[in-house]
C-alpha positions as CSV (number, residue, x, y, z in Angstrom):
1,M,-0.5,-15.1,-20.4
2,N,-2.5,-18.6,-19.7
3,I,0.2,-19.2,-16.2
4,K,-0.5,-20.7,-13.1
5,I,2.4,-20.2,-10.0
6,Y,2.0,-23.0,-7.5
7,I,3.1,-21.8,-3.9
8,A,4.2,-24.2,-2.1
9,T,3.6,-23.7,1.9
10,H,3.1,-26.0,5.2
11,K,1.1,-23.4,7.6
12,E,-1.2,-20.6,7.0
13,F,0.7,-17.2,5.3
14,K,-0.7,-14.1,3.6
15,P,-0.5,-14.9,0.1
16,P,0.2,-12.9,-2.8
17,F,-2.6,-10.7,-4.3
18,D,-2.5,-12.2,-7.9
19,K,-5.7,-14.9,-8.8
20,N,-2.5,-16.4,-10.6
21,Y,-0.3,-17.3,-7.4
22,V,-2.0,-20.9,-6.3
23,P,-1.2,-21.8,-2.8
24,I,-0.9,-25.6,-2.0
25,Q,-0.2,-27.3,0.9
26,G,2.6,-29.5,0.6
27,G,2.5,-32.8,2.6
28,K,-1.3,-32.6,3.3
29,A,-2.1,-36.5,3.7
30,I,0.3,-36.3,6.7
31,A,0.1,-33.0,7.7
32,K,-0.7,-32.6,11.8
33,T,-2.7,-29.2,10.9
34,T,-4.1,-28.2,7.8
35,T,-4.5,-25.1,6.0
36,S,-7.3,-23.5,4.1
37,Y,-5.4,-23.9,0.8
38,Q,-5.6,-26.4,-1.7
39,G,-3.7,-29.6,-0.6
40,D,-1.4,-31.8,-3.1
41,D,-3.0,-35.1,-1.5
42,V,-6.0,-35.0,-4.2
43,G,-6.0,-36.2,-7.9
44,D,-2.6,-37.7,-8.8
45,N,0.0,-37.2,-6.0
46,I,2.5,-38.3,-3.5
47,S,1.5,-36.2,-0.7
48,D,2.4,-39.0,2.0
49,L,5.9,-38.7,0.9
50,N,6.6,-35.1,1.9
51,K,8.6,-35.8,4.9
52,N,11.5,-36.9,2.5
53,F,10.5,-34.9,-0.7
54,C,9.6,-31.3,0.8
55,E,8.0,-29.0,-1.5
56,L,8.6,-31.8,-4.5
57,T,5.3,-32.7,-3.8
58,V,3.8,-29.9,-4.6
59,L,6.1,-30.0,-7.9
60,Y,4.6,-33.3,-8.9
61,W,1.2,-32.4,-8.2
62,A,1.3,-29.3,-10.3
63,W,2.8,-31.9,-12.8
64,K,0.1,-34.2,-12.7
65,N,-3.0,-32.2,-12.1
66,D,-2.5,-29.1,-14.1
67,I,-3.4,-29.9,-17.2
68,S,-4.8,-26.5,-18.8
69,S,-1.8,-24.0,-17.9
70,D,0.4,-23.0,-20.7
71,F,3.4,-21.9,-18.7
72,I,3.9,-23.7,-14.8
73,G,6.0,-22.4,-12.1
74,L,7.1,-23.1,-8.4
75,V,7.4,-20.3,-5.5
76,H,7.8,-20.6,-2.1
77,Y,5.3,-18.6,0.4
78,R,8.5,-16.9,1.4
79,R,10.4,-16.6,-1.6
80,Y,9.6,-15.3,-5.2
81,F,11.1,-14.2,-8.2
82,S,11.8,-10.3,-8.5
83,K,10.1,-8.2,-11.1
84,I,10.8,-6.4,-14.2
85,K,8.2,-4.3,-15.0
86,Y,5.1,-5.5,-13.0
87,G,5.1,-6.1,-9.9
88,I,3.2,-6.5,-6.9
89,D,3.0,-5.2,-3.0
90,Q,0.1,-6.2,-2.3
91,Y,-0.8,-9.6,-0.6
92,V,-4.1,-11.2,1.5
93,A,-4.4,-10.3,4.7
94,D,-7.7,-12.6,5.5
95,H,-10.1,-15.0,3.4
96,N,-12.7,-12.0,3.8
97,G,-10.5,-10.2,0.7
98,N,-8.9,-7.5,2.9
99,N,-5.4,-7.3,2.0
100,F,-2.0,-5.2,2.7
101,T,1.0,-3.5,1.7
102,L,4.1,-4.5,2.9
103,T,5.9,-1.6,4.6
104,D,9.8,-2.5,3.2
105,D,8.7,-1.8,-0.5
106,K,9.5,-5.2,-1.6
107,E,7.9,-6.1,-4.7
108,I,7.4,-9.7,-6.3
109,A,6.9,-10.1,-9.9
110,A,3.5,-10.1,-11.0
111,S,2.0,-12.9,-12.7
112,H,2.2,-11.1,-16.0
113,D,5.5,-10.2,-15.8
114,F,6.8,-13.0,-17.0
115,S,6.2,-12.3,-20.9
116,E,9.2,-13.1,-21.9
117,L,8.7,-16.9,-21.5
118,E,6.4,-16.2,-24.9
119,G,9.6,-14.9,-26.5
120,H,13.0,-16.6,-27.1
121,T,12.9,-17.4,-22.7
122,D,12.8,-20.8,-22.4
123,L,12.6,-20.7,-18.1
124,I,13.0,-18.5,-15.3
125,L,15.1,-19.7,-12.5
126,P,16.4,-17.6,-9.7
127,V,20.0,-16.1,-10.0
128,R,23.1,-18.8,-9.2
129,P,24.6,-18.3,-6.4
130,H,28.0,-19.3,-5.7
131,V,28.4,-22.0,-3.4
132,G,32.0,-23.8,-4.3
133,Q,32.2,-27.4,-5.6
134,I,28.6,-28.6,-5.6
135,L,30.3,-32.0,-4.5
136,Q,31.9,-30.5,-1.5
137,N,28.9,-27.9,-0.9
138,Y,26.6,-30.9,-0.7
139,G,28.9,-32.9,1.7
140,A,29.1,-29.5,4.3
141,S,25.6,-30.1,4.8
142,H,24.6,-33.5,4.4
143,H,25.6,-37.1,3.7
144,V,28.1,-36.7,0.6
145,E,27.9,-40.6,0.1
146,D,24.1,-39.8,-1.1
147,L,25.4,-38.5,-4.3
148,Y,27.3,-41.7,-5.2
149,L,24.3,-43.3,-4.9
150,V,22.4,-40.7,-7.1
151,R,25.1,-41.1,-9.8
152,E,24.8,-45.2,-9.5
153,V,21.5,-44.5,-10.7
154,I,21.8,-41.8,-13.3
155,K,24.2,-44.5,-14.7
156,K,21.8,-47.2,-14.6
157,I,18.3,-45.1,-16.3
158,Y,19.9,-41.8,-18.2
159,P,23.9,-43.1,-18.7
160,D,23.9,-40.4,-21.3
161,Y,23.6,-37.9,-18.3
162,V,26.5,-39.4,-16.2
163,D,29.2,-36.7,-17.7
164,A,26.7,-33.9,-17.0
165,Y,26.3,-35.3,-13.5
166,D,30.2,-35.5,-12.9
167,Y,30.7,-32.3,-14.6
168,T,28.2,-30.1,-12.3
169,M,29.7,-32.1,-9.0
170,Q,33.5,-31.4,-9.7
171,S,33.2,-28.1,-11.7
172,V,30.0,-25.8,-11.4
173,T,30.8,-23.6,-8.4
174,H,27.1,-21.6,-9.2
175,M,24.0,-23.3,-8.3
176,Y,20.4,-23.1,-9.1
177,N,18.8,-23.6,-5.8
178,C,15.3,-23.7,-4.1
179,N,13.5,-26.1,-7.0
180,M,12.1,-22.1,-8.1
181,M,11.2,-22.2,-11.8
182,I,9.0,-21.1,-14.1
183,T,8.6,-22.4,-17.8
184,R,6.4,-23.6,-20.3
185,R,4.1,-26.9,-19.8
186,E,6.0,-29.3,-22.1
187,I,9.6,-28.0,-20.6
188,F,8.1,-28.4,-16.9
189,A,6.7,-31.7,-17.7
190,E,9.7,-33.1,-19.4
191,Y,12.0,-32.0,-16.4
192,C,9.5,-33.3,-13.7
193,E,9.8,-36.8,-15.8
194,W,13.5,-37.1,-15.7
195,L,13.8,-36.0,-11.9
196,F,10.8,-38.4,-10.5
197,K,12.3,-41.4,-12.4
198,I,16.1,-41.0,-10.6
199,L,14.3,-40.2,-6.9
200,F,11.6,-42.9,-7.2
201,V,14.7,-45.6,-7.7
202,M,16.2,-43.4,-4.4
203,K,13.3,-43.8,-2.6
204,D,13.0,-47.1,-2.4
205,M,16.7,-47.6,-1.0
206,T,17.2,-48.3,2.9
207,F,20.8,-46.3,3.0
208,Y,18.4,-42.8,4.2
209,R,15.8,-44.4,7.1
210,N,17.7,-43.7,9.8
211,Y,18.5,-40.4,9.0
212,D,17.2,-37.5,11.3
213,D,15.0,-35.4,10.4
214,Y,16.7,-32.7,8.6
215,Q,18.3,-35.1,6.7
216,Q,15.5,-37.3,5.5
217,R,14.3,-34.0,3.7
218,I,16.9,-35.5,1.4
219,F,15.3,-35.4,-2.5
220,G,14.6,-32.2,-1.8
221,F,18.3,-31.6,-1.3
222,I,19.6,-33.9,-4.2
223,S,16.6,-32.5,-6.4
224,E,18.4,-29.0,-6.4
225,R,21.5,-30.5,-7.6
226,L,20.1,-32.3,-10.3
227,C,18.3,-29.3,-11.6
228,N,21.5,-28.1,-12.3
229,V,22.8,-31.7,-14.0
230,W,19.7,-31.3,-16.5
231,L,19.8,-28.3,-17.2
232,L,23.6,-28.7,-18.2
233,R,22.9,-31.6,-20.0
234,N,20.1,-30.0,-22.0
235,R,22.2,-26.7,-22.5
236,H,22.2,-26.1,-26.2
237,R,18.3,-26.4,-26.2
238,F,16.9,-23.9,-23.9
239,C,17.5,-20.3,-23.1
240,I,17.7,-19.6,-19.9
241,G,16.4,-16.2,-17.9
242,E,17.5,-15.2,-14.4
243,R,15.7,-13.7,-11.8
244,H,17.1,-12.3,-8.0
245,M,14.9,-13.7,-5.5
246,V,13.0,-11.9,-3.3
247,V,12.4,-13.2,0.2
248,V,9.1,-12.2,2.0
249,D,8.8,-11.9,5.8
250,S,4.5,-11.3,6.0
251,P,3.8,-9.6,9.5
């Protein structure tokens, strides 16, 4: 498979021993400390927006700068997809190429373990946890009024998504989260085009500028909900495969 799976990180860690897993430092343009990894601050990028966009600056970088991969994915430095047939338990320990094996028998999916994408499966996403009503779930941790503004933007620029937005917020109780996915290049680009068009309109608003540091990560939080809206609206077009999320704590 011609695949690249980008690992969003903000610090040095021990990446999977697999050449198609590529660490990208998010927000490198504004980072107080830099890593040895490729940054999201070269080419077409929004690296300086990382404070508000979180791992989405890596998502944007992959969308705009990977012009050769047939399949593109995004995971996190601690969160990966589980394996089906082919796994990895080796991780790079240092820059000399030495590696180590985790002692808790955790394996993540190797980059060649996503062959279903060459068949009927269009996207691979994490298994959806039960979160209750998505509107209430957001309001429990964030400013629920944010989602009113999201709806106003969607109504203006994507009016055919309003019904899917309302249904998702009011009636869906399981949510794809963490902004993790692996899919074909054209689907990846279609989703990013839709998502960032909404978020860039909201970015220019002023409502969130006095939020505390945690809530300033607003567009990362909103995008998790918006992914579910986009998937619902396009449910008739896509076959979704789910994988469990594997959380890796590197020693």
